[in-house]
N, C-alpha and C positions, 0 to 999 in steps of 0.2 A: 047313326050317321057319322061318317068319318070326318075328321077335322081337315080343313084345307091346309095345304102345305105353306109353311111360312115363306114369305118373300125373301129372296136372297138379297143381302145388303151389297150394293155395288161397290167394287173396290175403289179405294181413294185414289184420285189421280196423282200421278208422280211425274217428276221432271228431273232432268240432269242439271246439276249445278255447273255453270261454265268454269268456275274457279277451281273446284275440287274434282270434278268428274264423277261425283257420287250422285246416285239416284235417291231422291227424297220426296216425301209428300209435298204437293204444291203449297199447302198451307204453311209450310215451314220455309218457304222460299220467297224471294222478292222478284217480281216480274219487271222487266224493262222492255221498252219499245223504242224504236227510232222514229223521230219526228220528221216532217218534211224537210227540215234543215239539216238532216243527217246527224242530229244531236241525240244522244242517249237520254231517255227520260224515265224515271221510276214510276211504275204503275202498281202501287201497293194494293189497290182494289182489284187489280187484274180484270179491268173492264175496257181498257182502251183498245182501239182497233190496231191491227198490224201484227207482224210476227213477234211473238214473245220470246224473250231470253231470260233465263232464270239463274239467280245466284242465292246461295244459302243465306238466311237471315242471321249472319254473323259478321261482326265488324271486320274481322280478319279476312273473311272470304271476300267481302266487298272490296277491301283494300287490295287484295291479291288480284281480283278481276281487273281493277284499274291499272295496277302496276304492270301486269302481264298483257294488257291490251286485248283481253279475250272478247270484248264486245264486237270488235270488227270481225273476228272469226265467227262469232255466233250470228251476226247479221249478214255474213258472206260478202261484206264490202267495207270499205273504210268509213268509220263513223267517228264523230267527235264526242269525247267524254268531258263535260264541263267541270270546272273547278267546283268543289263543294258538293259532289254527288253523294258521298256518304252522309254528309250532314243533311242533305235534302231528303234522303231516305229516312233518316232518324226523325226529322221534323214531321214528315208525312205520317209516319207510324204513330208519333206522339199525338198528333191531331186526331188520328183515327181511334186511338185508345181512349182519349178524353171524350170523344163523341160517343163511343160505345158505352162508357160508364154513364154518360148523361142520358142516353136512351134507356138504359136499364133503370135508372132512377125515376124517369118519367113513367115507366111501366110498373113501378112499384117493386122492381126486382133488385133494387140497390138502396142501401141506407148509409147514413154517415153519423158519426158521433160515438164517443166511447161507450156510453150506456146502451145505446141502441144496438151497436155492433156486439157488445158483450151478451146482450139478450139473445140475439140471433145465434151466436156461437154456443151459448149454453143450451139452446133448444135444438141444436144441430140443424138450423135452418140455413146457415151460411155455407155456401159451396166454395167461395173465394174470399179471402181476407186481403184487403189492400191497405198498406200503411205507408205513410210519407217517408221518403228516404232521409229527409232532414228533420224528422220528428225525434223526440226524446227517446233514446233506447230504453231507458228505465220505464217510461210510460208504455211503450209498445210491448215490452216483455210481459206486461200484466195480462195480455190477451193471448189465449192459446190459439194455435193455428189449426185450421181444418186439416183433416187427413187427406192424403192422395196427392198425386203429381199435379202441378198447375193450380194449386189451391192457395198460394200465397205469393204476393208481388209487392216489392218495395222499390219500384223503378220510377215512381212519380214523386215530385215534390209536393209539399202541402198546398201551394198555390195552384198547382196543376190539378190536383184532386178537387180542390175548391171550385175550379171552373165547371166541373161536371155537376156540382150541387148548387151553383149560384151563390157561393160563399167566398169570403176572402181567402180562407185556407181551411183545409180538412186534414186531420192526421189519420183517422181511422175510418174505413169504409168496408162494406161487405156486400156481396152479391149472392142471391139465391140461385139455386139450380134452374136451368132453363136455356132456351135457345140464345137469348141475348148474352147470357153469361158465357156460353160456349164461344160465341163470336169474340167477346172481350178477351177470353183466355188465349185464343189463337193469335190475336194481334199483340197482346201483352207479352206473349212468349217471343214473338218476333222482335218487339222493341227491346226486350231484355238482352237479346243477342247483339243488337245493333247499337244501343245507346252507349255513349262515351262514359267512361269511368271518371272518377275525380282526377286521376293522373292524366287523362286524355281530354281535359277540359277544353271545350270548343265554344267560341262566342263570335257572333257577327253575322254577316250575310254571305250567302253562297251564290252560285250561278242561278238558283231558282228563287232568289229574293230572300226576304227575312226568314230566318229559321229560329226555332226555340233555342234559348241558351241552356247549356248544360253546366252542371257544377264542376 
């Protein structure tokens, strides 16, 4: 009896970045839509109705899109870009990453704490290592990182990781391989590109309300 032919994997959807003109996979882009008030709004979950416009998940690309007013070109009409749009994107991605980690924890696919994380790493169970950006470098260096791209992130502070685990703060966390971890990785990669560095410290409220403070 002959074996059935393996199903072809559908190609990953791609879109053109308004700022750079480059074609990239949708999961590495930020989708924007125009609301009824002709105001540009970030749609990081890519679920809102309306014509989507895409910009690479890089802070420089977002800033370029705003500076060059490319959203009006993408929308084919004059639109308003509110103050604090980049910060709103960062805040939305941050909430999404924290929620993804929380979902993985509830499903038993994520753990926290030095000893538990070390055990997962030693048994090659950890697909992703997450360490707090404001944690002790000496302490963090005692844990080896999993191999492969997208297997280590240090974009969250200890209090932010703690939110996912119902704790005041967490320095070390790990995720096992699986669908939830893949979703976390995609959003964490986008946040890595958008989140402000120490030198670009941003604090306060933007046009979309209160945003997370960055160091």
